[in-house]
N, C-alpha and C positions, 0 to 999 in steps of 0.2 A: 463607808459603812464598817463598823467594827466587825471582828469575828465572832458574830452571835448566831446561835444555833437553836433550834427548837429543843427544850428540855434544859437549857442553861439557867444557872441562877443568876439574877441581876438584882441591883440595888437602885431604887429610885432616887436620884439627886436633886429633883425640882418638881414643883407641882403640888396638888393637894396631898398626894400620898408619899411626900418626902421621907426618907428614911426606911421605908418599908422594903422588904425583900420578897421575890417571888420567882415562879419558874415561867419561862417563856412558852405560851401554847401555841402562838401563830405569828408569822412574820410576813409583812407585805413589803418585799425588797423594792418595788417600784416607787412606792412613797415613803419608805424609811420608817414604817410603823411597826410597832410590836403590840401583841395582845399577851398581857401577863396575868397569871393566875390571881384572882382576888385583888387586883389593882384596877384603879379607875373605874369603879363599878357605876352603872347607870340602870335606871328603871325604863323597862321597855313595856308598852301597852300592846297586849295581843288580842286580836279579835276572836272570838269563839268560832271554831269550825268543827267538822265531824271527827277530826283526829285529836284536837287538844281543847281544852276547856276554856282557854283564854284567861284574861286577867293581867295583873301587873307582875313581871318577873324582873329579877335583877340578873345583869350580865356584865361581863368585862367589856370595855371599849378600848380601842387602840391608843397608844402613847407613843410619842415621837421618840426615836432611837437616841437622840441627842440627850434625853432627860434620864438616861439609865447608865449605870456602870456595871460592866461584867464582873462578877465576884467568883466565877469558877476559876480556881487556881490550877493551871497545868502544871504536871510534875517536870521539872527541869531535869535534863539527862546530864549526868555528871561526865565531864570529859575525862577519857581514859588516856593514860600515857603521859599526862603532864606532871612535871616534878616540881 
């Protein structure tokens, strides 16, 4: 698995959302899956209950980590003392 953490910016390199970028919301390390903000949106049908109204909502679904590229650039430390 790549060095990915919650909150990192990633770019989608394959699939229906190819070329889009987003922030990692959730990571499933056991299955190598990521949930990325506003990527791989699905429609979920909710049954009405006492707490919620129900209906059809849109939410993010998981995407495999091999389909993303990390775009967070880490600052490289300059080597001191080299001439």
